[in-house]
MIMI-635819 format. One line per field, with one value per residue (C-alpha): x, y, z; residue number from 0. Coordinates in steps of 0.2 Angstrom, whole numbers, plus 2048, in hexadecimal, padded with zeros to 3 digits. Example, Ala and Ser with C-alpha at 12.3 -4.5 7.8 and 13.67 -1.06 7.14 Angstrom:
east (83E, 844)
north (7EA, 7FB)
up (827, 824)
nr (0, 1)
***
This chain:
east (7A8, 79B, 78F, 77F, 77F, 76C, 76C, 775, 768, 767, 76A, 77C, 77E, 78A, 794, 79F, 7AD, 7B4, 7BC, 7CB, 7DB, 7D7, 7C8, 7D5, 7E0, 7ED, 7F0, 7F1, 7FF, 808, 808, 810, 81D, 823, 826, 816, 808, 7F7, 7F2, 7E0, 7D0, 7CF, 7C3, 7BB, 7AB, 7A6, 799, 792, 788, 782, 788, 77F, 785, 794, 795, 7A0, 7A8, 7AF, 7B7, 7C4, 7CC, 7D8, 7E3, 7EF, 800, 810, 81F, 832, 83D, 848, 856, 857, 84D, 842, 830, 823, 811, 809, 7F8, 7F1, 7E4, 7DF, 7D1, 7CD, 7C0, 7BD, 7B1, 7AA, 7A4, 79A, 7A5, 79E, 799, 7A5, 7B6, 7BF, 7CE, 7DE, 7E8, 7FB, 7FD, 7EF, 7EF, 7E6, 7DD, 7DA, 7C9, 7D1, 7DD, 7D0, 7C4, 7C0, 7B4, 7A7, 79C, 78C, 781, 78D, 79D, 7AB, 7B3, 7C0, 7CE, 7CC, 7CC, 7DB, 7E4, 7E2, 7E9, 7F8, 7FD, 7FE, 80A, 81B, 828, 836, 82E, 836, 833, 836, 83D, 84C, 851, 864, 864, 871, 884, 88B, 89B, 895, 882, 87D, 86C, 871, 860, 863, 876, 886, 895, 8A8, 8A9, 8B2, 8A6, 8AE, 8A3, 8A4, 8A2, 89D, 89E, 8AF, 8B1, 8B1, 8C1, 8CB, 8D6, 8D7, 8E9, 8EE, 8FC, 905, 90C)
north (81D, 826, 81E, 827, 824, 824, 814, 80A, 803, 7F4, 7E7, 7E7, 7EF, 7E6, 7F0, 7EA, 7F4, 7F2, 803, 808, 80F, 821, 821, 821, 831, 82A, 81A, 825, 82F, 820, 818, 828, 82A, 818, 808, 801, 7FF, 7F9, 7EF, 7ED, 7F3, 7F5, 7E7, 7E3, 7E0, 7EB, 7E7, 7F7, 7F6, 802, 800, 80D, 81E, 816, 80F, 7FF, 7FB, 7EA, 7E6, 7DD, 7E6, 7DF, 7E5, 7DE, 7E6, 7E6, 7EA, 7EA, 7E0, 7EA, 7DD, 7D7, 7E5, 7D8, 7DC, 7D1, 7D0, 7CF, 7D2, 7DC, 7D4, 7DC, 7DB, 7EA, 7F1, 804, 80C, 81D, 829, 838, 847, 852, 864, 86B, 864, 860, 86A, 862, 85B, 85A, 848, 83E, 82B, 821, 812, 802, 809, 81A, 811, 809, 818, 827, 835, 83C, 84B, 84D, 83F, 836, 82C, 82C, 81B, 820, 825, 816, 80A, 811, 812, 7FF, 7FB, 808, 800, 7EF, 7F4, 7EF, 7FD, 7F1, 7E4, 7D3, 7C7, 7B9, 7B8, 7AE, 7BB, 7BD, 7CE, 7D5, 7D3, 7E3, 7E2, 7DE, 7E0, 7CE, 7C7, 7BA, 7B1, 7AC, 7AB, 7AB, 7B7, 7B5, 7C4, 7C1, 7BC, 7C2, 7C5, 7D8, 7DE, 7F0, 7F1, 7FA, 7FE, 811, 80F, 804, 812, 81B, 81F, 824, 831, 833, 844)
up (7E6, 7F0, 7FC, 802, 815, 816, 80A, 818, 822, 82F, 821, 819, 809, 7FC, 7EF, 7E1, 7DB, 7C9, 7C6, 7BB, 7C3, 7BD, 7C9, 7D8, 7D8, 7E4, 7DA, 7CA, 7D2, 7D9, 7C7, 7C0, 7CE, 7D0, 7C7, 7CC, 7BF, 7C3, 7B3, 7B6, 7BF, 7D2, 7D6, 7E7, 7F1, 800, 80E, 816, 826, 833, 845, 850, 849, 840, 82F, 82D, 81D, 81B, 80A, 7FF, 7F1, 7E4, 7D5, 7C9, 7C9, 7BE, 7C8, 7C6, 7D2, 7DD, 7DD, 7CB, 7C2, 7B9, 7B5, 7BD, 7C1, 7D2, 7DA, 7E8, 7F2, 803, 810, 81B, 827, 82A, 835, 830, 83E, 83B, 83F, 84C, 847, 855, 855, 865, 869, 864, 872, 870, 876, 86F, 870, 862, 867, 85B, 856, 851, 845, 83B, 83B, 830, 831, 825, 824, 81A, 814, 809, 80B, 7FD, 7FE, 7F0, 7FC, 807, 7F9, 7F1, 802, 804, 7F3, 7F5, 806, 7FE, 7F0, 7F6, 7F7, 7F2, 7E7, 7E5, 7D6, 7E3, 7F4, 7EE, 7E1, 7E0, 7D8, 7CD, 7CF, 7D6, 7CB, 7BA, 7BB, 7B5, 7BB, 7C7, 7C6, 7B4, 7B2, 7BC, 7BB, 7BE, 7C9, 7DA, 7E8, 7F8, 807, 80B, 81D, 81D, 830, 831, 81F, 822, 82D, 821, 81B, 82C, 831, 843, 843, 853, 859)
nr (0, 1, 2, 3, 4, 5, 6, 7, 8, 9, 10, 11, 12, 13, 14, 15, 16, 17, 18, 19, 20, 21, 22, 23, 24, 25, 26, 27, 28, 29, 30, 31, 32, 33, 34, 35, 36, 37, 38, 39, 40, 41, 42, 43, 44, 45, 46, 47, 48, 49, 50, 51, 52, 53, 54, 55, 56, 57, 58, 59, 60, 61, 62, 63, 64, 65, 66, 67, 68, 69, 70, 71, 72, 73, 74, 75, 76, 77, 78, 79, 80, 81, 82, 83, 84, 85, 86, 87, 88, 89, 90, 91, 92, 93, 94, 95, 96, 97, 98, 99, 100, 101, 102, 103, 104, 105, 106, 107, 108, 109, 110, 111, 112, 113, 114, 115, 116, 117, 118, 119, 120, 121, 122, 123, 124, 125, 126, 127, 128, 129, 130, 131, 132, 133, 134, 135, 136, 137, 138, 139, 140, 141, 142, 143, 144, 145, 146, 147, 148, 149, 150, 151, 152, 153, 154, 155, 156, 157, 158, 159, 160, 161, 162, 163, 164, 165, 166, 167, 168, 169, 170, 171, 172, 173, 174, 175, 176, 177, 178, 179, 180)
***
């Protein structure tokens, strides 16, 4: 999704996004590499304003997901819905020398730079969606997972396996023998 910088004037510019996942290369790679599946279009609304020499993009993006629970392996649906603000700064023609110890301020963490007369918002949008996809998705916070002995789903049934509490604190030393000379 490209935006011509000269089209951003003093009045806010509103944009609507309704794009298939294939439009966003990072999300396409994520789908092929992991158990995450985006089941619909990436949708959202952006408000673009000019603030002095910077371009401010405030937006909200959403996407439906199909995930697999990391505890019980059950498939479930979820939804990504996130708001963000990004400032785009025109990159100077001459780049400053790189310092070894550079401290980033708050503004630097939500800033990006651009060159030329257009902004490509594709990377920023896909990054916002990707950051909201959980690394260890759970079908619910109270998911009991699978029995580590027999593999039964403890959310739907129970098993007759021993339920002893295991402390792994010193388990590496349980067979340790001291020999005296």
